[in-house]
N, C-alpha and C positions, 0 to 999 in steps of 0.2 A: 299744397307745398307747405312743411312745418316755421318755427321764426328763424333756424337758421340757414333756410333756402334751400335743403336739402327735400329730395320726395318723399315724400310718404309711401308706409309700404303698400297700401291702396292702387301705385303707379305707376305704370311701367313704361321707361324710355323707349321708344324705337325710333332709331333712326333713320330712313327711308335708303340718303342715297349714301350710308355705308352698309346699311345691311343687307347682302348676299342671299339668305336662307327664303325658300318658296314663299310665295306672298297664298294665306288663306282667305276666303272669304266664305261667310257665314249667307246661306242666301236659307230667311224665313217665313213667315208668315202662313195664318189661319185656313185648316183644311180647307181645302177647294179652292182656295184664295188664285192660284195660278204657277206657282212656283215651278211645276215639270214643263211649263208650255214655254214659261220665258225662256228657262232654262234650254229647249229645245231651240228656237230662236236663238239663241246666240252661241249654241256650238257648231250651228247650222252656218253661219256666215263666212265666207272665202278665208276671213282674216281674222279669226278666231284664233288667237297663241293655245297653246298644248295642252290642255283641261282635262286636269285629274277630275272626277266628279266622284262623292261620298254619299251616295244615296241612303239616307235613314228613313225606316217604315215603320208604324206601326202596327202592328199585326205579324201573324206568323204566315202571309202569303206574301212573296215579293213580287208588287205591279210595275216601281216605276220604271225600275232596272228596264222593263218590257218595252215602256210607254215613252222610255225615253230614244226616242227613232232615230237622233240622228248622231247619237255615240256609237261607241265598239266596246266588245266585250274587254278591250285593251284597259280600258278609260275610265271602265263605272265598277265601282266596289259596292257592293249593299247591305247594311246592318240591318237584318231585318229582328222583329221580336221583339221592339221594346221602343223606346225611346229614349233618345243619345243625350239629354239631359237628365235622367233620372239614372236607366239600370246600365245605359251603354257608355259613356264615361269612359270606363277601361277597352272597351272594343276600339274606340274613335282612335283611343292612342296607341294602341296596337296597330290598325291601319293604318296610319300615317306613316309610323315607323317602319314599316315591314315596307312602305312602299317606293321608298327609298331603292331599295335592292330590287322589287319586286316587277318596277315599269322600270328598269334601268336593260341599256341594248350599249353593250361593247364598253360596260363602262361611264355609259351617257345616259343623266337622267332625260326621259322620255317627256317630262310636261313642266310646263312652265309655270303655272299656278293649281291651288285645288280651288274645287265649289267644295263647300258640306251639304245641302242640300238636307235640311232636317226635317223632321216631321212636324207637321201641322200645330201638333200639341206641345210643341218645344220651346222653350223660354231660354231668346240665346245665351245666359248670364254662366252660365255653367259651363257649357261650350267652351267659351271664350279661356273661362279657367284653365281650361285644358290645355289648351296653347301655348298658356303663357308660363304655367307651373310645374307639369311632366314633359319630365326632361331628356325623355327620348324625344319628345315632337319638337322642345325648344329647339333643338340642337340644327333643327331641320329647316323647320316653318318659322314664320311671322303672322299673326292677325294681318290683315291687308283692310279687313273692315268687315262691315255686317250690313246688309242688302233686305229690307224687310221687303213683301209683296203684300199690300193694304186690297182687300175685295171693295172693290168700291158701292156693289151693291147690296150689301150685306155687314160692313163693316162696321156700320153707327147702330146696329142691331146687336151685333155678338160681343163690342166691347163693354156690352151692360153687362151681358151675363156670364163670358168668357174670359178670366185674367189675362189669360196668355195673348190678345190680341194687342193690349194694351202695351202689356212688357215688350212683344217682339217690335214696335213703334215705336217706343224710346230708345230700346237699345239699339238701334240704325243710324246705319253712317249716310246710309241712302233710303230711301222709300220710292220702291215703284205703282201706282195707280193701276192697278188692273179691272177689265168690264168695265173700262169708262163708254163701251159701247152703250153697256145694256143698262145706263144708267142717263135720267133728264141733265142738264148745265146746272140746274140749281142744286140738285142732289150732289153730283159731282165737289162744286162750290164749297157747300156742306162739310164731305170728308177731306177736301185738303186744309180746310180750316183748321179743324179736328187735329190733323197727324201735324199739323204746323204748329197748332198748342202744346200736343204732346211732346212735340221734340223738333223745336225751332231750329237747333243747330243741323239735321238734318238737311239735304238735299231731296228735292223731286225731278223725277229724270223719266223719260217716256220710252216706254217700255218699246216702240215698233223702232226707233230711228238710236237707242244710245245703246251702249256694251254697261249696263248695270254695272260691271266689276271692271272698267277702264276707267281706277280712277287711283290718283297715288292715296297709300296707305296716310292714316292718322300719325301726327308726330308722336303724341303726346293721348295716350287712354285711361281712363278710369275701368280698373277689373270692376264691375258692379258685385256688391255686398253676396253672401253666401245667405241668403233669408229665401228664397225658392222651398216650395215645403219639399224635400226629398221623396219620389216615391207616386209622387203627388196623381200622375196619368195610370197609374199601374188600376185603378180603379173604374177607367174609362171603358164601355164593356166594347170588344172585338167584336166581328164573326166574319169569320173566311167562305166562300162558295167555290170548290173546285168541279169541271164536267170535262169530261174529254170526249165525248162525242159533241156531234152537231146539235141544235135545238132547233125548234120550231120557233120563226120569228114571231107569230102571233099569238103562241101560246108563250113564249116565254115574256113579251109586253106587257100584255095580263098581266100575266103573275106581278110584273115589276112594276106597274102599275098602280096595283094593289096597296104592293109591298108599302111604297112611297106617300099613296095617300091617307094610310094607317098610320106610318111613324111621326108625318108631318116632321117639325124643325130639328125637332130633337135627333135624330137621323144624321148628325151635322155633318157626314161624309158618305155617301157608294163611289166607289172608282175601279174600273178592269174593263176588260174584256171579255168579250159573248162572239161563241161559234154559231152563227147561224148556218142553220140547210143551206146545201146552194153557194153557200158563198165561198175564195177563193181563201182569205182573209179575217180575221175578227175584226172588230168592231170594236170600238172606244166607248162605251159609257160612263158618266161623270153624274152625279145630283150631288147640289150640295143643301141640309137644312130643308131637306124632301123636295126640293124643286129640281130636274131631271134637264142637260144638259141635248140638244142634237148630237146624238151619236156619229161618230167621223170613222171612217172606214182606215185599216191602218196599213200603210203603202206593203208590208214586209213585217212578216215580225214569229210570234209565239202563234201555236194552235191552239184552240181550248178553250173554254171560259172561265175565267178567274176574277172572283170581286171580290174586295174589304168594305168592308161596313162598320163603322164606328159612332157611335153617339149614344146615350143614356135609353133612345128607344128599346133598344133592344134587351133592354130587362122586363120589357112589357109582354106578357102574356101572349096578346095579339101577335108580336111583329114574332113573338119565339115561336107560333102557331103555325106563320107564314111561312117561315124558314122550313120546319119542319115538313109543310107540305112541299115543298117545293122536293123535299128528296122520292117523293113516290109521283109529280106529274112530269120530273124528266128524269128516267134512269138511268142510276150510276153516278150521280150529284151529291157529291157531299159537301155537309154542313157543318163545321166546328168554329 
């Protein structure tokens, strides 16, 4: 507040009880923290209100749309090929503006809230500014809050090297601690202490029993200053792999193990689906900082193999050689 008691230019008043615009929740969290898993759990609930999901992906092969098994094509919009906090802000504004008529039937809007799932490298500040300052968006939508997923297994290490991790926690209205079952009570307590110290105003919610998006919008919100380095994330190496024909399970597992061992922790994220010979549906594969998680079978969805890899390890010649070798081991495979 200034001396006269009026709002400063950086503060936006949001009176929830009088505002009938569509609430927008920003879902953020670092690469591999479990944003899509959390969103799937929320969308699967019978009492879930009609939710429009806007998915941003870092890389040119869209995967999160396919991995969102509980959503349907009429309720998911994909923004691929960049980071929504850097290069895709204009696309986000256009997408939200178009959604008002695109997802309407007989003059009635078919969604009651929007969740923008950011790429793991996004810092939420510029996204929330788009909701406030783009007139196409502000006329129909209001920022309801930021939900940040914190990886209990890796957050304390990542926050030392990846500034986005801390920025995502600082921006949160609600915090969700993921992978709690993969750490002991001592480490979980340390992670909780770190997030509470970093953002004492945010509330911690249970990812299993709570709907992280079921809270009233904040009445006052400070628009974050524009200090993020624009285009910072365009320097993060990414590679994609596509293959239409099924692969031999043992051959692919051996190649993947060698890739993860060679790349190590600087391969921040590997995610995708793999179609194995003899399987009716592909398997979902994940790896975070070079550590693979057990593969899961998809109940339904697209076929073929599609992988996205993100991290500085991809710039190393030995990792590039393994990606090139894959094109020889698996005929028809394309690495880009």
